[in-house]
Biopython code that builds the backbone (N, CA, C, O; Angstrom):
import numpy as np
from Bio.PDB.StructureBuilder import StructureBuilder

atoms = [
    (1, "MET", "N", (-31.736, -54.371, 12.264)),
    (1, "MET", "CA", (-30.928, -54.198, 13.426)),
    (1, "MET", "C", (-29.599, -53.945, 13.259)),
    (1, "MET", "O", (-28.993, -52.874, 13.305)),
    (2, "ILE", "N", (-29.125, -55.336, 13.009)),
    (2, "ILE", "CA", (-27.707, -55.606, 12.928)),
    (2, "ILE", "C", (-27.152, -55.022, 11.554)),
    (2, "ILE", "O", (-25.932, -54.888, 11.459)),
    (3, "VAL", "N", (-27.862, -54.711, 10.621)),
    (3, "VAL", "CA", (-27.447, -53.938, 9.358)),
    (3, "VAL", "C", (-26.939, -52.447, 9.660)),
    (3, "VAL", "O", (-25.879, -51.924, 9.314)),
    (4, "MET", "N", (-27.952, -51.940, 10.371)),
    (4, "MET", "CA", (-27.704, -50.620, 11.209)),
    (4, "MET", "C", (-26.605, -50.264, 11.778)),
    (4, "MET", "O", (-25.957, -49.240, 11.558)),
    (5, "ILE", "N", (-26.304, -51.410, 12.783)),
    (5, "ILE", "CA", (-25.215, -51.504, 13.705)),
    (5, "ILE", "C", (-23.875, -51.434, 12.913)),
    (5, "ILE", "O", (-23.002, -50.681, 13.345)),
    (6, "VAL", "N", (-23.619, -52.255, 11.645)),
    (6, "VAL", "CA", (-22.685, -52.697, 11.218)),
    (6, "VAL", "C", (-22.535, -51.287, 9.942)),
    (6, "VAL", "O", (-21.389, -51.086, 9.539)),
    (7, "VAL", "N", (-23.456, -50.551, 9.473)),
    (7, "VAL", "CA", (-23.154, -49.400, 8.707)),
    (7, "VAL", "C", (-22.663, -48.203, 9.783)),
    (7, "VAL", "O", (-21.717, -47.455, 9.537)),
    (8, "SER", "N", (-23.345, -48.153, 10.833)),
    (8, "SER", "CA", (-22.729, -47.040, 11.812)),
    (8, "SER", "C", (-21.312, -47.295, 12.176)),
    (8, "SER", "O", (-20.515, -46.361, 12.255)),
    (9, "LEU", "N", (-20.980, -48.497, 12.396)),
    (9, "LEU", "CA", (-19.600, -48.800, 12.647)),
    (9, "LEU", "C", (-18.569, -48.701, 11.544)),
    (9, "LEU", "O", (-17.367, -48.588, 11.783)),
    (10, "LEU", "N", (-19.135, -48.753, 10.208)),
    (10, "LEU", "CA", (-18.153, -48.308, 9.030)),
    (10, "LEU", "C", (-18.221, -46.952, 8.963)),
    (10, "LEU", "O", (-17.196, -46.399, 8.565)),
    (11, "PHE", "N", (-19.146, -46.269, 9.241)),
    (11, "PHE", "CA", (-19.281, -44.920, 9.273)),
    (11, "PHE", "C", (-18.213, -44.282, 10.197)),
    (11, "PHE", "O", (-17.358, -43.470, 9.846)),
    (12, "LEU", "N", (-18.386, -44.729, 11.294)),
    (12, "LEU", "CA", (-17.386, -44.362, 12.443)),
    (12, "LEU", "C", (-15.730, -44.673, 11.972)),
    (12, "LEU", "O", (-14.733, -43.985, 12.191)),
    (13, "ALA", "N", (-15.838, -45.753, 11.372)),
    (13, "ALA", "CA", (-14.308, -46.118, 10.897)),
    (13, "ALA", "C", (-14.051, -45.332, 9.945)),
    (13, "ALA", "O", (-12.885, -44.948, 10.042)),
    (14, "LEU", "N", (-14.674, -44.822, 8.902)),
    (14, "LEU", "CA", (-14.487, -44.029, 7.644)),
    (14, "LEU", "C", (-14.154, -42.645, 8.217)),
    (14, "LEU", "O", (-13.200, -41.980, 7.812)),
    (15, "LEU", "N", (-15.107, -42.198, 9.309)),
    (15, "LEU", "CA", (-14.791, -40.812, 9.934)),
    (15, "LEU", "C", (-13.402, -40.914, 10.673)),
    (15, "LEU", "O", (-12.717, -39.891, 10.651)),
    (16, "VAL", "N", (-12.985, -41.837, 11.217)),
    (16, "VAL", "CA", (-11.734, -41.826, 12.190)),
    (16, "VAL", "C", (-10.598, -41.815, 11.273)),
    (16, "VAL", "O", (-9.620, -41.111, 11.524)),
    (17, "VAL", "N", (-10.663, -42.619, 10.119)),
    (17, "VAL", "CA", (-9.807, -42.807, 9.177)),
    (17, "VAL", "C", (-9.611, -41.358, 8.328)),
    (17, "VAL", "O", (-8.480, -40.917, 8.124)),
    (18, "GLY", "N", (-10.599, -40.791, 7.942)),
    (18, "GLY", "CA", (-10.599, -39.497, 7.292)),
    (18, "GLY", "C", (-9.751, -38.317, 8.232)),
    (18, "GLY", "O", (-8.959, -37.515, 7.737)),
    (19, "LEU", "N", (-10.082, -38.393, 9.628)),
    (19, "LEU", "CA", (-9.564, -37.586, 10.513)),
    (19, "LEU", "C", (-7.941, -37.905, 10.656)),
    (19, "LEU", "O", (-7.187, -36.932, 10.695)),
    (20, "VAL", "N", (-7.519, -38.916, 10.715)),
    (20, "VAL", "CA", (-6.029, -39.377, 10.687)),
    (20, "VAL", "C", (-5.192, -38.843, 9.554)),
    (20, "VAL", "O", (-4.074, -38.341, 9.675)),
    (21, "TYR", "N", (-6.053, -39.059, 8.132)),
    (21, "TYR", "CA", (-5.320, -38.812, 6.972)),
    (21, "TYR", "C", (-5.412, -37.085, 6.970)),
    (21, "TYR", "O", (-4.603, -36.569, 6.199)),
    (22, "LEU", "N", (-6.136, -36.299, 7.598)),
    (22, "LEU", "CA", (-6.241, -35.078, 7.614)),
    (22, "LEU", "C", (-5.228, -34.539, 8.662)),
    (22, "LEU", "O", (-4.633, -33.503, 8.364)),
    (23, "ILE", "N", (-4.975, -35.117, 9.832)),
    (23, "ILE", "CA", (-4.228, -34.513, 10.520)),
    (23, "ILE", "C", (-2.820, -35.030, 10.175)),
    (23, "ILE", "O", (-1.941, -34.438, 10.802)),
    (24, "ARG", "N", (-2.386, -35.984, 9.336)),
    (24, "ARG", "CA", (-1.004, -36.450, 8.992)),
    (24, "ARG", "C", (-0.762, -35.241, 7.745)),
    (24, "ARG", "O", (0.249, -34.539, 7.771)),
    (25, "TYR", "N", (-1.713, -35.105, 6.761)),
    (25, "TYR", "CA", (-1.637, -34.202, 5.730)),
    (25, "TYR", "C", (-1.162, -32.957, 6.202)),
    (25, "TYR", "O", (-0.143, -32.428, 5.758)),
    (26, "LEU", "N", (-2.047, -32.359, 7.307)),
    (26, "LEU", "CA", (-1.363, -30.962, 7.886)),
    (26, "LEU", "C", (-0.193, -31.163, 8.507)),
    (26, "LEU", "O", (0.450, -30.131, 8.701)),
    (27, "GLY", "N", (0.256, -32.102, 8.857)),
    (27, "GLY", "CA", (1.633, -32.335, 9.606)),
    (27, "GLY", "C", (2.510, -32.158, 8.743)),
    (27, "GLY", "O", (3.273, -31.193, 8.728)),
    (28, "VAL", "N", (2.489, -33.273, 7.756)),
    (28, "VAL", "CA", (3.544, -33.208, 6.647)),
    (28, "VAL", "C", (3.644, -31.838, 5.931)),
    (28, "VAL", "O", (4.751, -31.317, 5.798)),
    (29, "SER", "N", (2.695, -31.332, 5.536)),
    (29, "SER", "CA", (2.582, -29.989, 4.930)),
    (29, "SER", "C", (3.364, -29.013, 5.426)),
    (29, "SER", "O", (4.301, -28.493, 4.822)),
    (30, "GLY", "N", (2.907, -28.688, 6.788)),
    (30, "GLY", "CA", (3.879, -27.799, 7.849)),
    (30, "GLY", "C", (5.282, -28.130, 7.934)),
    (30, "GLY", "O", (6.064, -27.187, 8.054)),
    (31, "ALA", "N", (5.765, -29.382, 7.890)),
    (31, "ALA", "CA", (7.146, -29.804, 7.880)),
    (31, "ALA", "C", (7.602, -29.467, 6.361)),
    (31, "ALA", "O", (8.678, -28.922, 6.111)),
    (32, "ALA", "N", (6.811, -29.791, 5.533)),
    (32, "ALA", "CA", (7.507, -29.405, 4.211)),
    (32, "ALA", "C", (7.800, -27.875, 4.050)),
    (32, "ALA", "O", (8.800, -27.497, 3.440)),
    (33, "VAL", "N", (6.937, -27.032, 4.591)),
    (33, "VAL", "CA", (7.051, -25.618, 4.488)),
    (33, "VAL", "C", (8.393, -25.290, 5.258)),
    (33, "VAL", "O", (9.322, -24.631, 4.791)),
    (34, "LYS", "N", (8.340, -25.862, 6.523)),
    (34, "LYS", "CA", (9.583, -25.473, 7.436)),
    (34, "LYS", "C", (10.758, -26.015, 6.704)),
    (34, "LYS", "O", (11.721, -25.253, 6.617)),
    (35, "SER", "N", (10.860, -27.246, 6.137)),
    (35, "SER", "CA", (12.175, -27.450, 5.658)),
    (35, "SER", "C", (12.244, -26.951, 4.268)),
    (35, "SER", "O", (13.158, -27.479, 3.635)),
    (36, "ALA", "N", (11.560, -26.107, 3.624)),
    (36, "ALA", "CA", (11.612, -25.579, 2.153)),
    (36, "ALA", "C", (12.033, -24.095, 2.600)),
    (36, "ALA", "O", (12.136, -23.319, 1.650)),
    (37, "ALA", "N", (12.259, -23.634, 3.688)),
    (37, "ALA", "CA", (12.667, -22.287, 4.140)),
    (37, "ALA", "C", (14.368, -22.119, 3.749)),
    (37, "ALA", "O", (15.226, -22.991, 3.888)),
    (38, "GLU", "N", (14.536, -20.865, 3.276)),
    (38, "GLU", "CA", (15.777, -20.552, 2.718)),
    (38, "GLU", "C", (16.705, -20.334, 3.777)),
    (38, "GLU", "O", (16.345, -19.963, 4.894)),
    (39, "ASP", "N", (18.136, -20.601, 3.395)),
    (39, "ASP", "CA", (19.255, -20.260, 4.572)),
    (39, "ASP", "C", (19.108, -18.701, 4.153)),
    (39, "ASP", "O", (18.823, -18.216, 3.058)),
    (40, "PRO", "N", (19.475, -17.915, 5.719)),
    (40, "PRO", "CA", (19.424, -16.431, 5.555)),
    (40, "PRO", "C", (20.576, -16.008, 4.414)),
    (40, "PRO", "O", (20.374, -15.158, 3.546)),
    (41, "LEU", "N", (21.678, -16.674, 4.558)),
    (41, "LEU", "CA", (22.666, -16.212, 3.611)),
    (41, "LEU", "C", (22.315, -16.443, 2.248)),
    (41, "LEU", "O", (22.717, -15.627, 1.418)),
    (42, "GLU", "N", (21.650, -17.395, 1.886)),
    (42, "GLU", "CA", (21.221, -17.400, 0.655)),
    (42, "GLU", "C", (20.259, -16.314, 0.164)),
    (42, "GLU", "O", (20.344, -15.845, -0.971)),
    (43, "ILE", "N", (19.270, -15.902, 1.128)),
    (43, "ILE", "CA", (18.627, -14.894, 0.786)),
    (43, "ILE", "C", (19.385, -13.445, 0.676)),
    (43, "ILE", "O", (19.048, -12.555, -0.105)),
    (44, "ALA", "N", (20.447, -13.379, 1.585)),
    (44, "ALA", "CA", (21.280, -12.172, 1.332)),
    (44, "ALA", "C", (21.960, -12.233, -0.085)),
    (44, "ALA", "O", (22.099, -11.173, -0.695)),
    (45, "ARG", "N", (22.343, -13.280, -0.580)),
    (45, "ARG", "CA", (23.042, -13.673, -1.829)),
    (45, "ARG", "C", (22.075, -13.053, -2.967)),
    (45, "ARG", "O", (22.466, -12.285, -3.846)),
    (46, "LYS", "N", (20.629, -13.555, -2.791)),
    (46, "LYS", "CA", (19.896, -13.156, -3.750)),
    (46, "LYS", "C", (19.544, -11.804, -3.895)),
    (46, "LYS", "O", (19.433, -11.226, -4.976)),
    (47, "ARG", "N", (19.362, -11.291, -2.741)),
    (47, "ARG", "CA", (18.997, -9.820, -2.722)),
    (47, "ARG", "C", (20.242, -8.831, -3.410)),
    (47, "ARG", "O", (20.070, -7.845, -4.126)),
    (48, "TYR", "N", (21.375, -9.350, -3.011)),
    (48, "TYR", "CA", (22.569, -8.701, -3.641)),
    (48, "TYR", "C", (22.604, -8.738, -5.013)),
    (48, "TYR", "O", (22.834, -7.754, -5.716)),
    (49, "ALA", "N", (22.347, -10.026, -5.476)),
    (49, "ALA", "CA", (22.519, -10.235, -6.939)),
    (49, "ALA", "C", (21.394, -9.629, -7.618)),
    (49, "ALA", "O", (21.570, -9.498, -8.829)),
    (50, "ARG", "N", (20.036, -9.132, -7.064)),
    (50, "ARG", "CA", (19.101, -8.427, -7.603)),
    (50, "ARG", "C", (19.244, -6.867, -7.627)),
    (50, "ARG", "O", (18.608, -6.085, -8.334)),
    (51, "GLY", "N", (20.216, -6.580, -6.703)),
    (51, "GLY", "CA", (20.641, -5.267, -6.601)),
    (51, "GLY", "C", (19.962, -4.385, -5.586)),
    (51, "GLY", "O", (19.951, -3.154, -5.562)),
    (52, "GLU", "N", (19.303, -5.378, -4.611)),
    (52, "GLU", "CA", (18.431, -4.672, -3.532)),
    (52, "GLU", "C", (19.228, -4.348, -2.389)),
    (52, "GLU", "O", (18.650, -3.764, -1.473)),
    (53, "ILE", "N", (20.612, -4.650, -2.248)),
    (53, "ILE", "CA", (21.314, -4.193, -1.381)),
    (53, "ILE", "C", (23.028, -3.859, -1.869)),
    (53, "ILE", "O", (23.600, -4.580, -2.687)),
    (54, "THR", "N", (23.520, -2.969, -1.385)),
    (54, "THR", "CA", (24.912, -2.761, -1.769)),
    (54, "THR", "C", (25.787, -3.832, -1.429)),
    (54, "THR", "O", (25.330, -4.758, -0.759)),
    (55, "LYS", "N", (27.125, -3.843, -1.836)),
    (55, "LYS", "CA", (28.116, -4.880, -1.522)),
    (55, "LYS", "C", (28.499, -4.515, -0.086)),
    (55, "LYS", "O", (28.869, -5.423, 0.658)),
    (56, "GLU", "N", (28.445, -3.422, 0.301)),
    (56, "GLU", "CA", (28.876, -3.084, 1.548)),
    (56, "GLU", "C", (27.729, -3.749, 2.778)),
    (56, "GLU", "O", (27.995, -4.208, 3.889)),
    (57, "GLN", "N", (26.513, -3.607, 2.158)),
    (57, "GLN", "CA", (25.332, -4.064, 2.941)),
    (57, "GLN", "C", (25.530, -5.724, 3.063)),
    (57, "GLN", "O", (25.506, -6.403, 4.090)),
    (58, "TYR", "N", (25.714, -6.112, 1.803)),
    (58, "TYR", "CA", (25.882, -7.653, 1.773)),
    (58, "TYR", "C", (27.031, -8.538, 2.642)),
    (58, "TYR", "O", (26.838, -9.632, 3.172)),
    (59, "GLU", "N", (28.439, -7.654, 2.635)),
    (59, "GLU", "CA", (29.388, -7.942, 3.250)),
    (59, "GLU", "C", (28.891, -7.937, 4.760)),
    (59, "GLU", "O", (29.024, -9.016, 5.338)),
    (60, "GLU", "N", (28.391, -6.987, 5.419)),
    (60, "GLU", "CA", (27.974, -6.929, 6.683)),
    (60, "GLU", "C", (26.965, -7.978, 6.893)),
    (60, "GLU", "O", (27.200, -8.688, 7.870)),
    (61, "LEU", "N", (25.796, -8.287, 6.161)),
    (61, "LEU", "CA", (25.004, -9.287, 6.586)),
    (61, "LEU", "C", (25.644, -10.619, 6.701)),
    (61, "LEU", "O", (25.450, -11.436, 7.601)),
    (62, "LYS", "N", (26.533, -10.754, 5.547)),
    (62, "LYS", "CA", (27.468, -12.061, 5.794)),
    (62, "LYS", "C", (28.302, -12.225, 6.823)),
    (62, "LYS", "O", (28.631, -13.346, 7.211)),
    (63, "LYS", "N", (28.731, -11.102, 7.373)),
    (63, "LYS", "CA", (29.859, -11.217, 8.480)),
    (63, "LYS", "C", (28.857, -11.557, 9.958)),
    (63, "LYS", "O", (29.208, -12.192, 10.953)),
    (64, "ASP", "N", (27.649, -10.954, 9.711)),
    (64, "ASP", "CA", (26.560, -11.080, 11.023)),
    (64, "ASP", "C", (26.153, -12.560, 10.837)),
    (64, "ASP", "O", (25.997, -13.188, 11.884)),
    (65, "LEU", "N", (25.951, -13.231, 9.653)),
    (65, "LEU", "CA", (25.294, -14.370, 9.605)),
    (65, "LEU", "C", (26.321, -15.538, 9.926)),
    (65, "LEU", "O", (25.915, -16.538, 10.519)),
    (66, "MET", "N", (27.434, -15.438, 9.600)),
    (66, "MET", "CA", (28.694, -16.771, 9.863)),
    (66, "MET", "C", (29.253, -16.508, 11.228)),
    (66, "MET", "O", (30.127, -17.241, 11.689)),
]
sb = StructureBuilder()
sb.init_structure("model")
sb.init_model(0)
sb.init_chain("A")
sb.init_seg("    ")
for serial, (resi, resn, name, xyz) in enumerate(atoms, 1):
    if name == "N":
        sb.init_residue(resn, " ", resi, " ")
    sb.init_atom(name, np.array(xyz, "f"), 0.0, 1.0, " ", f" {name:<3s}", serial, name[0])
structure = sb.get_structure()
């Protein structure tokens, strides 16, 4: 009887610890994605460098973003 109570409490504790780790993992990964987002001006620079936009378009974007 006591063994079953101890095993049940250990299982419950493991379940709670697992949920805490899952929540922390999801929270950290969401923050990492947000912090990894590029600056809009950097995106415009890269698009200009790849030839996706003209110099005039780049200058206009740069003016709007600053």
